[in-house]
mmCIF entry with sequence, helices, sheets and N, C-alpha, C, O atoms, coordinates in Angstrom:
data_MODEL
# 
_entry.id   MODEL 
# 
_entity.id                         1 
_entity.type                       polymer 
_entity.pdbx_number_of_molecules   1 
# 
_entity_poly.entity_id                      1 
_entity_poly.type                           'polypeptide(L)' 
_entity_poly.nstd_linkage                   no 
_entity_poly.nstd_monomer                   no 
_entity_poly.pdbx_seq_one_letter_code       
;(UNK)(UNK)(UNK)(UNK)(UNK)(UNK)(UNK)(UNK)(UNK)(UNK)(UNK)(UNK)(UNK)(UNK)(UNK)(UNK)
(UNK)(UNK)(UNK)(UNK)(UNK)(UNK)(UNK)(UNK)(UNK)(UNK)(UNK)(UNK)(UNK)(UNK)(UNK)(UNK)
(UNK)(UNK)(UNK)(UNK)(UNK)(UNK)(UNK)(UNK)(UNK)(UNK)(UNK)(UNK)(UNK)(UNK)(UNK)(UNK)
(UNK)(UNK)(UNK)(UNK)
;
_entity_poly.pdbx_seq_one_letter_code_can   XXXXXXXXXXXXXXXXXXXXXXXXXXXXXXXXXXXXXXXXXXXXXXXXXXXX 
_entity_poly.pdbx_strand_id                 A 
# 
loop_
_entity_poly_seq.entity_id 
_entity_poly_seq.num 
_entity_poly_seq.mon_id 
_entity_poly_seq.hetero 
1 1  UNK n 
1 2  UNK n 
1 3  UNK n 
1 4  UNK n 
1 5  UNK n 
1 6  UNK n 
1 7  UNK n 
1 8  UNK n 
1 9  UNK n 
1 10 UNK n 
1 11 UNK n 
1 12 UNK n 
1 13 UNK n 
1 14 UNK n 
1 15 UNK n 
1 16 UNK n 
1 17 UNK n 
1 18 UNK n 
1 19 UNK n 
1 20 UNK n 
1 21 UNK n 
1 22 UNK n 
1 23 UNK n 
1 24 UNK n 
1 25 UNK n 
1 26 UNK n 
1 27 UNK n 
1 28 UNK n 
1 29 UNK n 
1 30 UNK n 
1 31 UNK n 
1 32 UNK n 
1 33 UNK n 
1 34 UNK n 
1 35 UNK n 
1 36 UNK n 
1 37 UNK n 
1 38 UNK n 
1 39 UNK n 
1 40 UNK n 
1 41 UNK n 
1 42 UNK n 
1 43 UNK n 
1 44 UNK n 
1 45 UNK n 
1 46 UNK n 
1 47 UNK n 
1 48 UNK n 
1 49 UNK n 
1 50 UNK n 
1 51 UNK n 
1 52 UNK n 
# 
_struct_asym.id          A 
_struct_asym.entity_id   1 
# 
loop_
_struct_conf.conf_type_id 
_struct_conf.id 
_struct_conf.pdbx_PDB_helix_id 
_struct_conf.beg_label_comp_id 
_struct_conf.beg_label_asym_id 
_struct_conf.beg_label_seq_id 
_struct_conf.pdbx_beg_PDB_ins_code 
_struct_conf.end_label_comp_id 
_struct_conf.end_label_asym_id 
_struct_conf.end_label_seq_id 
_struct_conf.pdbx_end_PDB_ins_code 
_struct_conf.beg_auth_comp_id 
_struct_conf.beg_auth_asym_id 
_struct_conf.beg_auth_seq_id 
_struct_conf.end_auth_comp_id 
_struct_conf.end_auth_asym_id 
_struct_conf.end_auth_seq_id 
_struct_conf.pdbx_PDB_helix_class 
_struct_conf.details 
_struct_conf.pdbx_PDB_helix_length 
HELX_P HELX_P1 AA1 UNK A 3  ? UNK A 14 ? UNK A 3  UNK A 14 1 ? 12 
HELX_P HELX_P2 AA2 UNK A 21 ? UNK A 35 ? UNK A 21 UNK A 35 1 ? 15 
HELX_P HELX_P3 AA3 UNK A 41 ? UNK A 51 ? UNK A 41 UNK A 51 1 ? 11 
# 
_struct_conf_type.id          HELX_P 
_struct_conf_type.criteria    ? 
_struct_conf_type.reference   ? 
# 
loop_
_atom_site.group_PDB 
_atom_site.id 
_atom_site.type_symbol 
_atom_site.label_atom_id 
_atom_site.label_alt_id 
_atom_site.label_comp_id 
_atom_site.label_asym_id 
_atom_site.label_entity_id 
_atom_site.label_seq_id 
_atom_site.pdbx_PDB_ins_code 
_atom_site.Cartn_x 
_atom_site.Cartn_y 
_atom_site.Cartn_z 
_atom_site.occupancy 
_atom_site.B_iso_or_equiv 
_atom_site.pdbx_formal_charge 
_atom_site.auth_seq_id 
_atom_site.auth_comp_id 
_atom_site.auth_asym_id 
_atom_site.auth_atom_id 
_atom_site.pdbx_PDB_model_num 
ATOM 1   N N  . UNK A 1 1  ? 67.444 -121.701 -52.828 1.00 0.00 ? 1  UNK A N  1 
ATOM 2   C CA . UNK A 1 1  ? 66.986 -123.031 -53.170 1.00 0.00 ? 1  UNK A CA 1 
ATOM 3   C C  . UNK A 1 1  ? 65.585 -122.926 -53.757 1.00 0.00 ? 1  UNK A C  1 
ATOM 4   O O  . UNK A 1 1  ? 64.781 -122.091 -53.343 1.00 0.00 ? 1  UNK A O  1 
ATOM 5   N N  . UNK A 1 2  ? 65.311 -123.782 -54.719 1.00 0.00 ? 2  UNK A N  1 
ATOM 6   C CA . UNK A 1 2  ? 63.946 -123.842 -55.216 1.00 0.00 ? 2  UNK A CA 1 
ATOM 7   C C  . UNK A 1 2  ? 63.133 -124.763 -54.306 1.00 0.00 ? 2  UNK A C  1 
ATOM 8   O O  . UNK A 1 2  ? 63.681 -125.382 -53.393 1.00 0.00 ? 2  UNK A O  1 
ATOM 9   N N  . UNK A 1 3  ? 61.833 -124.851 -54.556 1.00 0.00 ? 3  UNK A N  1 
ATOM 10  C CA . UNK A 1 3  ? 60.961 -125.624 -53.672 1.00 0.00 ? 3  UNK A CA 1 
ATOM 11  C C  . UNK A 1 3  ? 61.353 -127.095 -53.597 1.00 0.00 ? 3  UNK A C  1 
ATOM 12  O O  . UNK A 1 3  ? 61.263 -127.708 -52.533 1.00 0.00 ? 3  UNK A O  1 
ATOM 13  N N  . UNK A 1 4  ? 61.784 -127.664 -54.714 1.00 0.00 ? 4  UNK A N  1 
ATOM 14  C CA . UNK A 1 4  ? 62.186 -129.074 -54.724 1.00 0.00 ? 4  UNK A CA 1 
ATOM 15  C C  . UNK A 1 4  ? 63.401 -129.293 -53.827 1.00 0.00 ? 4  UNK A C  1 
ATOM 16  O O  . UNK A 1 4  ? 63.459 -130.273 -53.085 1.00 0.00 ? 4  UNK A O  1 
ATOM 17  N N  . UNK A 1 5  ? 64.364 -128.386 -53.894 1.00 0.00 ? 5  UNK A N  1 
ATOM 18  C CA . UNK A 1 5  ? 65.554 -128.491 -53.051 1.00 0.00 ? 5  UNK A CA 1 
ATOM 19  C C  . UNK A 1 5  ? 65.206 -128.296 -51.579 1.00 0.00 ? 5  UNK A C  1 
ATOM 20  O O  . UNK A 1 5  ? 65.761 -128.973 -50.713 1.00 0.00 ? 5  UNK A O  1 
ATOM 21  N N  . UNK A 1 6  ? 64.291 -127.376 -51.295 1.00 0.00 ? 6  UNK A N  1 
ATOM 22  C CA . UNK A 1 6  ? 63.855 -127.166 -49.913 1.00 0.00 ? 6  UNK A CA 1 
ATOM 23  C C  . UNK A 1 6  ? 63.241 -128.442 -49.356 1.00 0.00 ? 6  UNK A C  1 
ATOM 24  O O  . UNK A 1 6  ? 63.541 -128.836 -48.229 1.00 0.00 ? 6  UNK A O  1 
ATOM 25  N N  . UNK A 1 7  ? 62.382 -129.091 -50.142 1.00 0.00 ? 7  UNK A N  1 
ATOM 26  C CA . UNK A 1 7  ? 61.740 -130.328 -49.708 1.00 0.00 ? 7  UNK A CA 1 
ATOM 27  C C  . UNK A 1 7  ? 62.775 -131.419 -49.468 1.00 0.00 ? 7  UNK A C  1 
ATOM 28  O O  . UNK A 1 7  ? 62.685 -132.158 -48.487 1.00 0.00 ? 7  UNK A O  1 
ATOM 29  N N  . UNK A 1 8  ? 63.750 -131.523 -50.353 1.00 0.00 ? 8  UNK A N  1 
ATOM 30  C CA . UNK A 1 8  ? 64.808 -132.527 -50.188 1.00 0.00 ? 8  UNK A CA 1 
ATOM 31  C C  . UNK A 1 8  ? 65.606 -132.281 -48.906 1.00 0.00 ? 8  UNK A C  1 
ATOM 32  O O  . UNK A 1 8  ? 65.930 -133.225 -48.186 1.00 0.00 ? 8  UNK A O  1 
ATOM 33  N N  . UNK A 1 9  ? 65.919 -131.024 -48.624 1.00 0.00 ? 9  UNK A N  1 
ATOM 34  C CA . UNK A 1 9  ? 66.669 -130.686 -47.414 1.00 0.00 ? 9  UNK A CA 1 
ATOM 35  C C  . UNK A 1 9  ? 65.868 -131.030 -46.164 1.00 0.00 ? 9  UNK A C  1 
ATOM 36  O O  . UNK A 1 9  ? 66.423 -131.554 -45.198 1.00 0.00 ? 9  UNK A O  1 
ATOM 37  N N  . UNK A 1 10 ? 64.571 -130.740 -46.175 1.00 0.00 ? 10 UNK A N  1 
ATOM 38  C CA . UNK A 1 10 ? 63.711 -131.051 -45.030 1.00 0.00 ? 10 UNK A CA 1 
ATOM 39  C C  . UNK A 1 10 ? 63.614 -132.558 -44.837 1.00 0.00 ? 10 UNK A C  1 
ATOM 40  O O  . UNK A 1 10 ? 63.647 -133.037 -43.704 1.00 0.00 ? 10 UNK A O  1 
ATOM 41  N N  . UNK A 1 11 ? 63.496 -133.311 -45.922 1.00 0.00 ? 11 UNK A N  1 
ATOM 42  C CA . UNK A 1 11 ? 63.443 -134.773 -45.825 1.00 0.00 ? 11 UNK A CA 1 
ATOM 43  C C  . UNK A 1 11 ? 64.719 -135.324 -45.194 1.00 0.00 ? 11 UNK A C  1 
ATOM 44  O O  . UNK A 1 11 ? 64.662 -136.256 -44.392 1.00 0.00 ? 11 UNK A O  1 
ATOM 45  N N  . UNK A 1 12 ? 65.867 -134.754 -45.552 1.00 0.00 ? 12 UNK A N  1 
ATOM 46  C CA . UNK A 1 12 ? 67.133 -135.198 -44.961 1.00 0.00 ? 12 UNK A CA 1 
ATOM 47  C C  . UNK A 1 12 ? 67.114 -135.003 -43.451 1.00 0.00 ? 12 UNK A C  1 
ATOM 48  O O  . UNK A 1 12 ? 67.528 -135.886 -42.699 1.00 0.00 ? 12 UNK A O  1 
ATOM 49  N N  . UNK A 1 13 ? 66.635 -133.849 -43.013 1.00 0.00 ? 13 UNK A N  1 
ATOM 50  C CA . UNK A 1 13 ? 66.588 -133.581 -41.574 1.00 0.00 ? 13 UNK A CA 1 
ATOM 51  C C  . UNK A 1 13 ? 65.625 -134.516 -40.871 1.00 0.00 ? 13 UNK A C  1 
ATOM 52  O O  . UNK A 1 13 ? 65.924 -135.016 -39.787 1.00 0.00 ? 13 UNK A O  1 
ATOM 53  N N  . UNK A 1 14 ? 64.477 -134.756 -41.474 1.00 0.00 ? 14 UNK A N  1 
ATOM 54  C CA . UNK A 1 14 ? 63.472 -135.597 -40.828 1.00 0.00 ? 14 UNK A CA 1 
ATOM 55  C C  . UNK A 1 14 ? 63.872 -137.067 -40.801 1.00 0.00 ? 14 UNK A C  1 
ATOM 56  O O  . UNK A 1 14 ? 63.323 -137.839 -40.015 1.00 0.00 ? 14 UNK A O  1 
ATOM 57  N N  . UNK A 1 15 ? 64.813 -137.463 -41.642 1.00 0.00 ? 15 UNK A N  1 
ATOM 58  C CA . UNK A 1 15 ? 65.244 -138.863 -41.656 1.00 0.00 ? 15 UNK A CA 1 
ATOM 59  C C  . UNK A 1 15 ? 66.180 -139.189 -40.493 1.00 0.00 ? 15 UNK A C  1 
ATOM 60  O O  . UNK A 1 15 ? 66.473 -140.357 -40.239 1.00 0.00 ? 15 UNK A O  1 
ATOM 61  N N  . UNK A 1 16 ? 66.647 -138.166 -39.792 1.00 0.00 ? 16 UNK A N  1 
ATOM 62  C CA . UNK A 1 16 ? 67.539 -138.372 -38.645 1.00 0.00 ? 16 UNK A CA 1 
ATOM 63  C C  . UNK A 1 16 ? 66.693 -138.704 -37.423 1.00 0.00 ? 16 UNK A C  1 
ATOM 64  O O  . UNK A 1 16 ? 65.718 -138.012 -37.127 1.00 0.00 ? 16 UNK A O  1 
ATOM 65  N N  . UNK A 1 17 ? 67.068 -139.764 -36.715 1.00 0.00 ? 17 UNK A N  1 
ATOM 66  C CA . UNK A 1 17 ? 66.332 -140.137 -35.502 1.00 0.00 ? 17 UNK A CA 1 
ATOM 67  C C  . UNK A 1 17 ? 66.602 -139.130 -34.397 1.00 0.00 ? 17 UNK A C  1 
ATOM 68  O O  . UNK A 1 17 ? 67.754 -138.815 -34.098 1.00 0.00 ? 17 UNK A O  1 
ATOM 69  N N  . UNK A 1 18 ? 65.537 -138.629 -33.795 1.00 0.00 ? 18 UNK A N  1 
ATOM 70  C CA . UNK A 1 18 ? 65.689 -137.679 -32.694 1.00 0.00 ? 18 UNK A CA 1 
ATOM 71  C C  . UNK A 1 18 ? 65.333 -138.365 -31.389 1.00 0.00 ? 18 UNK A C  1 
ATOM 72  O O  . UNK A 1 18 ? 64.348 -139.099 -31.310 1.00 0.00 ? 18 UNK A O  1 
ATOM 73  N N  . UNK A 1 19 ? 66.135 -138.125 -30.376 1.00 0.00 ? 19 UNK A N  1 
ATOM 74  C CA . UNK A 1 19 ? 65.898 -138.760 -29.088 1.00 0.00 ? 19 UNK A CA 1 
ATOM 75  C C  . UNK A 1 19 ? 65.354 -137.800 -28.049 1.00 0.00 ? 19 UNK A C  1 
ATOM 76  O O  . UNK A 1 19 ? 64.850 -138.226 -27.010 1.00 0.00 ? 19 UNK A O  1 
ATOM 77  N N  . UNK A 1 20 ? 65.452 -136.515 -28.320 1.00 0.00 ? 20 UNK A N  1 
ATOM 78  C CA . UNK A 1 20 ? 64.992 -135.568 -27.315 1.00 0.00 ? 20 UNK A CA 1 
ATOM 79  C C  . UNK A 1 20 ? 64.221 -134.426 -27.966 1.00 0.00 ? 20 UNK A C  1 
ATOM 80  O O  . UNK A 1 20 ? 64.356 -134.156 -29.159 1.00 0.00 ? 20 UNK A O  1 
ATOM 81  N N  . UNK A 1 21 ? 63.420 -133.775 -27.155 1.00 0.00 ? 21 UNK A N  1 
ATOM 82  C CA . UNK A 1 21 ? 62.653 -132.637 -27.643 1.00 0.00 ? 21 UNK A CA 1 
ATOM 83  C C  . UNK A 1 21 ? 63.579 -131.504 -28.062 1.00 0.00 ? 21 UNK A C  1 
ATOM 84  O O  . UNK A 1 21 ? 63.281 -130.775 -29.008 1.00 0.00 ? 21 UNK A O  1 
ATOM 85  N N  . UNK A 1 22 ? 64.695 -131.353 -27.368 1.00 0.00 ? 22 UNK A N  1 
ATOM 86  C CA . UNK A 1 22 ? 65.644 -130.286 -27.694 1.00 0.00 ? 22 UNK A CA 1 
ATOM 87  C C  . UNK A 1 22 ? 66.187 -130.461 -29.110 1.00 0.00 ? 22 UNK A C  1 
ATOM 88  O O  . UNK A 1 22 ? 66.286 -129.492 -29.862 1.00 0.00 ? 22 UNK A O  1 
ATOM 89  N N  . UNK A 1 23 ? 66.541 -131.696 -29.475 1.00 0.00 ? 23 UNK A N  1 
ATOM 90  C CA . UNK A 1 23 ? 67.017 -131.957 -30.835 1.00 0.00 ? 23 UNK A CA 1 
ATOM 91  C C  . UNK A 1 23 ? 65.925 -131.660 -31.846 1.00 0.00 ? 23 UNK A C  1 
ATOM 92  O O  . UNK A 1 23 ? 66.174 -131.031 -32.875 1.00 0.00 ? 23 UNK A O  1 
ATOM 93  N N  . UNK A 1 24 ? 64.714 -132.112 -31.550 1.00 0.00 ? 24 UNK A N  1 
ATOM 94  C CA . UNK A 1 24 ? 63.585 -131.890 -32.450 1.00 0.00 ? 24 UNK A CA 1 
ATOM 95  C C  . UNK A 1 24 ? 63.344 -130.396 -32.641 1.00 0.00 ? 24 UNK A C  1 
ATOM 96  O O  . UNK A 1 24 ? 63.109 -129.945 -33.762 1.00 0.00 ? 24 UNK A O  1 
ATOM 97  N N  . UNK A 1 25 ? 63.399 -129.632 -31.566 1.00 0.00 ? 25 UNK A N  1 
ATOM 98  C CA . UNK A 1 25 ? 63.189 -128.182 -31.645 1.00 0.00 ? 25 UNK A CA 1 
ATOM 99  C C  . UNK A 1 25 ? 64.266 -127.534 -32.518 1.00 0.00 ? 25 UNK A C  1 
ATOM 100 O O  . UNK A 1 25 ? 63.985 -126.591 -33.257 1.00 0.00 ? 25 UNK A O  1 
ATOM 101 N N  . UNK A 1 26 ? 65.475 -128.033 -32.432 1.00 0.00 ? 26 UNK A N  1 
ATOM 102 C CA . UNK A 1 26 ? 66.548 -127.521 -33.287 1.00 0.00 ? 26 UNK A CA 1 
ATOM 103 C C  . UNK A 1 26 ? 66.263 -127.771 -34.754 1.00 0.00 ? 26 UNK A C  1 
ATOM 104 O O  . UNK A 1 26 ? 66.521 -126.912 -35.597 1.00 0.00 ? 26 UNK A O  1 
ATOM 105 N N  . UNK A 1 27 ? 65.728 -128.955 -35.065 1.00 0.00 ? 27 UNK A N  1 
ATOM 106 C CA . UNK A 1 27 ? 65.379 -129.281 -36.446 1.00 0.00 ? 27 UNK A CA 1 
ATOM 107 C C  . UNK A 1 27 ? 64.288 -128.355 -36.964 1.00 0.00 ? 27 UNK A C  1 
ATOM 108 O O  . UNK A 1 27 ? 64.325 -127.930 -38.118 1.00 0.00 ? 27 UNK A O  1 
ATOM 109 N N  . UNK A 1 28 ? 63.319 -128.044 -36.112 1.00 0.00 ? 28 UNK A N  1 
ATOM 110 C CA . UNK A 1 28 ? 62.238 -127.144 -36.519 1.00 0.00 ? 28 UNK A CA 1 
ATOM 111 C C  . UNK A 1 28 ? 62.816 -125.775 -36.881 1.00 0.00 ? 28 UNK A C  1 
ATOM 112 O O  . UNK A 1 28 ? 62.388 -125.154 -37.854 1.00 0.00 ? 28 UNK A O  1 
ATOM 113 N N  . UNK A 1 29 ? 63.779 -125.313 -36.103 1.00 0.00 ? 29 UNK A N  1 
ATOM 114 C CA . UNK A 1 29 ? 64.437 -124.048 -36.415 1.00 0.00 ? 29 UNK A CA 1 
ATOM 115 C C  . UNK A 1 29 ? 65.158 -124.091 -37.750 1.00 0.00 ? 29 UNK A C  1 
ATOM 116 O O  . UNK A 1 29 ? 65.116 -123.129 -38.518 1.00 0.00 ? 29 UNK A O  1 
ATOM 117 N N  . UNK A 1 30 ? 65.817 -125.204 -38.025 1.00 0.00 ? 30 UNK A N  1 
ATOM 118 C CA . UNK A 1 30 ? 66.523 -125.349 -39.297 1.00 0.00 ? 30 UNK A CA 1 
ATOM 119 C C  . UNK A 1 30 ? 65.531 -125.401 -40.450 1.00 0.00 ? 30 UNK A C  1 
ATOM 120 O O  . UNK A 1 30 ? 65.775 -124.817 -41.506 1.00 0.00 ? 30 UNK A O  1 
ATOM 121 N N  . UNK A 1 31 ? 64.411 -126.098 -40.256 1.00 0.00 ? 31 UNK A N  1 
ATOM 122 C CA . UNK A 1 31 ? 63.380 -126.156 -41.297 1.00 0.00 ? 31 UNK A CA 1 
ATOM 123 C C  . UNK A 1 31 ? 62.872 -124.749 -41.606 1.00 0.00 ? 31 UNK A C  1 
ATOM 124 O O  . UNK A 1 31 ? 62.672 -124.404 -42.771 1.00 0.00 ? 31 UNK A O  1 
ATOM 125 N N  . UNK A 1 32 ? 62.667 -123.948 -40.583 1.00 0.00 ? 32 UNK A N  1 
ATOM 126 C CA . UNK A 1 32 ? 62.250 -122.556 -40.813 1.00 0.00 ? 32 UNK A CA 1 
ATOM 127 C C  . UNK A 1 32 ? 63.311 -121.806 -41.621 1.00 0.00 ? 32 UNK A C  1 
ATOM 128 O O  . UNK A 1 32 ? 62.977 -121.039 -42.524 1.00 0.00 ? 32 UNK A O  1 
ATOM 129 N N  . UNK A 1 33 ? 64.575 -122.025 -41.300 1.00 0.00 ? 33 UNK A N  1 
ATOM 130 C CA . UNK A 1 33 ? 65.650 -121.369 -42.057 1.00 0.00 ? 33 UNK A CA 1 
ATOM 131 C C  . UNK A 1 33 ? 65.656 -121.811 -43.513 1.00 0.00 ? 33 UNK A C  1 
ATOM 132 O O  . UNK A 1 33 ? 65.901 -121.002 -44.408 1.00 0.00 ? 33 UNK A O  1 
ATOM 133 N N  . UNK A 1 34 ? 65.386 -123.096 -43.755 1.00 0.00 ? 34 UNK A N  1 
ATOM 134 C CA . UNK A 1 34 ? 65.328 -123.603 -45.127 1.00 0.00 ? 34 UNK A CA 1 
ATOM 135 C C  . UNK A 1 34 ? 64.179 -122.936 -45.872 1.00 0.00 ? 34 UNK A C  1 
ATOM 136 O O  . UNK A 1 34 ? 64.355 -122.454 -46.991 1.00 0.00 ? 34 UNK A O  1 
ATOM 137 N N  . UNK A 1 35 ? 63.009 -122.911 -45.255 1.00 0.00 ? 35 UNK A N  1 
ATOM 138 C CA . UNK A 1 35 ? 61.840 -122.336 -45.918 1.00 0.00 ? 35 UNK A CA 1 
ATOM 139 C C  . UNK A 1 35 ? 61.991 -120.838 -46.145 1.00 0.00 ? 35 UNK A C  1 
ATOM 140 O O  . UNK A 1 35 ? 61.481 -120.304 -47.130 1.00 0.00 ? 35 UNK A O  1 
ATOM 141 N N  . UNK A 1 36 ? 62.685 -120.160 -45.246 1.00 0.00 ? 36 UNK A N  1 
ATOM 142 C CA . UNK A 1 36 ? 62.902 -118.716 -45.387 1.00 0.00 ? 36 UNK A CA 1 
ATOM 143 C C  . UNK A 1 36 ? 64.126 -118.397 -46.246 1.00 0.00 ? 36 UNK A C  1 
ATOM 144 O O  . UNK A 1 36 ? 64.532 -117.241 -46.364 1.00 0.00 ? 36 UNK A O  1 
ATOM 145 N N  . UNK A 1 37 ? 64.708 -119.445 -46.847 1.00 0.00 ? 37 UNK A N  1 
ATOM 146 C CA . UNK A 1 37 ? 65.876 -119.327 -47.718 1.00 0.00 ? 37 UNK A CA 1 
ATOM 147 C C  . UNK A 1 37 ? 67.083 -118.721 -47.007 1.00 0.00 ? 37 UNK A C  1 
ATOM 148 O O  . UNK A 1 37 ? 67.854 -117.969 -47.603 1.00 0.00 ? 37 UNK A O  1 
ATOM 149 N N  . UNK A 1 38 ? 67.238 -119.055 -45.727 1.00 0.00 ? 38 UNK A N  1 
ATOM 150 C CA . UNK A 1 38 ? 68.395 -118.603 -44.963 1.00 0.00 ? 38 UNK A CA 1 
ATOM 151 C C  . UNK A 1 38 ? 69.507 -119.649 -44.955 1.00 0.00 ? 38 UNK A C  1 
ATOM 152 O O  . UNK A 1 38 ? 70.611 -119.384 -44.478 1.00 0.00 ? 38 UNK A O  1 
ATOM 153 N N  . UNK A 1 39 ? 69.212 -120.847 -45.488 1.00 0.00 ? 39 UNK A N  1 
ATOM 154 C CA . UNK A 1 39 ? 70.216 -121.910 -45.580 1.00 0.00 ? 39 UNK A CA 1 
ATOM 155 C C  . UNK A 1 39 ? 70.221 -122.458 -46.996 1.00 0.00 ? 39 UNK A C  1 
ATOM 156 O O  . UNK A 1 39 ? 69.184 -122.529 -47.655 1.00 0.00 ? 39 UNK A O  1 
ATOM 157 N N  . UNK A 1 40 ? 71.400 -122.842 -47.453 1.00 0.00 ? 40 UNK A N  1 
ATOM 158 C CA . UNK A 1 40 ? 71.528 -123.488 -48.753 1.00 0.00 ? 40 UNK A CA 1 
ATOM 159 C C  . UNK A 1 40 ? 71.589 -124.999 -48.540 1.00 0.00 ? 40 UNK A C  1 
ATOM 160 O O  . UNK A 1 40 ? 71.740 -125.467 -47.411 1.00 0.00 ? 40 UNK A O  1 
ATOM 161 N N  . UNK A 1 41 ? 71.472 -125.754 -49.624 1.00 0.00 ? 41 UNK A N  1 
ATOM 162 C CA . UNK A 1 41 ? 71.567 -127.210 -49.532 1.00 0.00 ? 41 UNK A CA 1 
ATOM 163 C C  . UNK A 1 41 ? 72.942 -127.602 -48.990 1.00 0.00 ? 41 UNK A C  1 
ATOM 164 O O  . UNK A 1 41 ? 73.048 -128.533 -48.192 1.00 0.00 ? 41 UNK A O  1 
ATOM 165 N N  . UNK A 1 42 ? 73.990 -126.904 -49.413 1.00 0.00 ? 42 UNK A N  1 
ATOM 166 C CA . UNK A 1 42 ? 75.334 -127.213 -48.914 1.00 0.00 ? 42 UNK A CA 1 
ATOM 167 C C  . UNK A 1 42 ? 75.404 -127.004 -47.410 1.00 0.00 ? 42 UNK A C  1 
ATOM 168 O O  . UNK A 1 42 ? 76.019 -127.806 -46.707 1.00 0.00 ? 42 UNK A O  1 
ATOM 169 N N  . UNK A 1 43 ? 74.788 -125.947 -46.906 1.00 0.00 ? 43 UNK A N  1 
ATOM 170 C CA . UNK A 1 43 ? 74.793 -125.694 -45.467 1.00 0.00 ? 43 UNK A CA 1 
ATOM 171 C C  . UNK A 1 43 ? 74.036 -126.785 -44.717 1.00 0.00 ? 43 UNK A C  1 
ATOM 172 O O  . UNK A 1 43 ? 74.446 -127.188 -43.628 1.00 0.00 ? 43 UNK A O  1 
ATOM 173 N N  . UNK A 1 44 ? 72.935 -127.265 -45.290 1.00 0.00 ? 44 UNK A N  1 
ATOM 174 C CA . UNK A 1 44 ? 72.181 -128.361 -44.668 1.00 0.00 ? 44 UNK A CA 1 
ATOM 175 C C  . UNK A 1 44 ? 73.037 -129.621 -44.644 1.00 0.00 ? 44 UNK A C  1 
ATOM 176 O O  . UNK A 1 44 ? 73.133 -130.289 -43.615 1.00 0.00 ? 44 UNK A O  1 
ATOM 177 N N  . UNK A 1 45 ? 73.660 -129.948 -45.776 1.00 0.00 ? 45 UNK A N  1 
ATOM 178 C CA . UNK A 1 45 ? 74.531 -131.130 -45.839 1.00 0.00 ? 45 UNK A CA 1 
ATOM 179 C C  . UNK A 1 45 ? 75.685 -131.020 -44.848 1.00 0.00 ? 45 UNK A C  1 
ATOM 180 O O  . UNK A 1 45 ? 76.024 -131.997 -44.179 1.00 0.00 ? 45 UNK A O  1 
ATOM 181 N N  . UNK A 1 46 ? 76.289 -129.841 -44.751 1.00 0.00 ? 46 UNK A N  1 
ATOM 182 C CA . UNK A 1 46 ? 77.384 -129.628 -43.801 1.00 0.00 ? 46 UNK A CA 1 
ATOM 183 C C  . UNK A 1 46 ? 76.904 -129.801 -42.365 1.00 0.00 ? 46 UNK A C  1 
ATOM 184 O O  . UNK A 1 46 ? 77.600 -130.405 -41.548 1.00 0.00 ? 46 UNK A O  1 
ATOM 185 N N  . UNK A 1 47 ? 75.729 -129.281 -42.050 1.00 0.00 ? 47 UNK A N  1 
ATOM 186 C CA . UNK A 1 47 ? 75.170 -129.415 -40.699 1.00 0.00 ? 47 UNK A CA 1 
ATOM 187 C C  . UNK A 1 47 ? 74.968 -130.888 -40.351 1.00 0.00 ? 47 UNK A C  1 
ATOM 188 O O  . UNK A 1 47 ? 75.340 -131.331 -39.264 1.00 0.00 ? 47 UNK A O  1 
ATOM 189 N N  . UNK A 1 48 ? 74.379 -131.641 -41.273 1.00 0.00 ? 48 UNK A N  1 
ATOM 190 C CA . UNK A 1 48 ? 74.134 -133.068 -41.026 1.00 0.00 ? 48 UNK A CA 1 
ATOM 191 C C  . UNK A 1 48 ? 75.461 -133.802 -40.872 1.00 0.00 ? 48 UNK A C  1 
ATOM 192 O O  . UNK A 1 48 ? 75.617 -134.611 -39.958 1.00 0.00 ? 48 UNK A O  1 
ATOM 193 N N  . UNK A 1 49 ? 76.413 -133.531 -41.752 1.00 0.00 ? 49 UNK A N  1 
ATOM 194 C CA . UNK A 1 49 ? 77.720 -134.200 -41.692 1.00 0.00 ? 49 UNK A CA 1 
ATOM 195 C C  . UNK A 1 49 ? 78.445 -133.882 -40.384 1.00 0.00 ? 49 UNK A C  1 
ATOM 196 O O  . UNK A 1 49 ? 79.035 -134.773 -39.772 1.00 0.00 ? 49 UNK A O  1 
ATOM 197 N N  . UNK A 1 50 ? 78.406 -132.638 -39.959 1.00 0.00 ? 50 UNK A N  1 
ATOM 198 C CA . UNK A 1 50 ? 79.143 -132.221 -38.769 1.00 0.00 ? 50 UNK A CA 1 
ATOM 199 C C  . UNK A 1 50 ? 78.489 -132.656 -37.461 1.00 0.00 ? 50 UNK A C  1 
ATOM 200 O O  . UNK A 1 50 ? 79.167 -132.756 -36.438 1.00 0.00 ? 50 UNK A O  1 
ATOM 201 N N  . UNK A 1 51 ? 77.195 -132.913 -37.478 1.00 0.00 ? 51 UNK A N  1 
ATOM 202 C CA . UNK A 1 51 ? 76.484 -133.201 -36.236 1.00 0.00 ? 51 UNK A CA 1 
ATOM 203 C C  . UNK A 1 51 ? 75.998 -134.638 -36.095 1.00 0.00 ? 51 UNK A C  1 
ATOM 204 O O  . UNK A 1 51 ? 75.491 -135.013 -35.038 1.00 0.00 ? 51 UNK A O  1 
ATOM 205 N N  . UNK A 1 52 ? 76.143 -135.452 -37.146 1.00 0.00 ? 52 UNK A N  1 
ATOM 206 C CA . UNK A 1 52 ? 75.643 -136.829 -37.034 1.00 0.00 ? 52 UNK A CA 1 
ATOM 207 C C  . UNK A 1 52 ? 76.570 -137.826 -37.634 1.00 0.00 ? 52 UNK A C  1 
ATOM 208 O O  . UNK A 1 52 ? 76.284 -139.024 -37.616 1.00 0.00 ? 52 UNK A O  1 
# 
């Protein structure tokens, strides 16, 4: 992903309401994966679709 796509993926994750610290910590891990290019935009979309 290029930087613009990374930012878009992070914005998608941050737009989800979190109710617990555990959920928030999971999002931080995913953000690290996005920044380290370990996840694609499709994988982020699939994660959001499957979990919310």
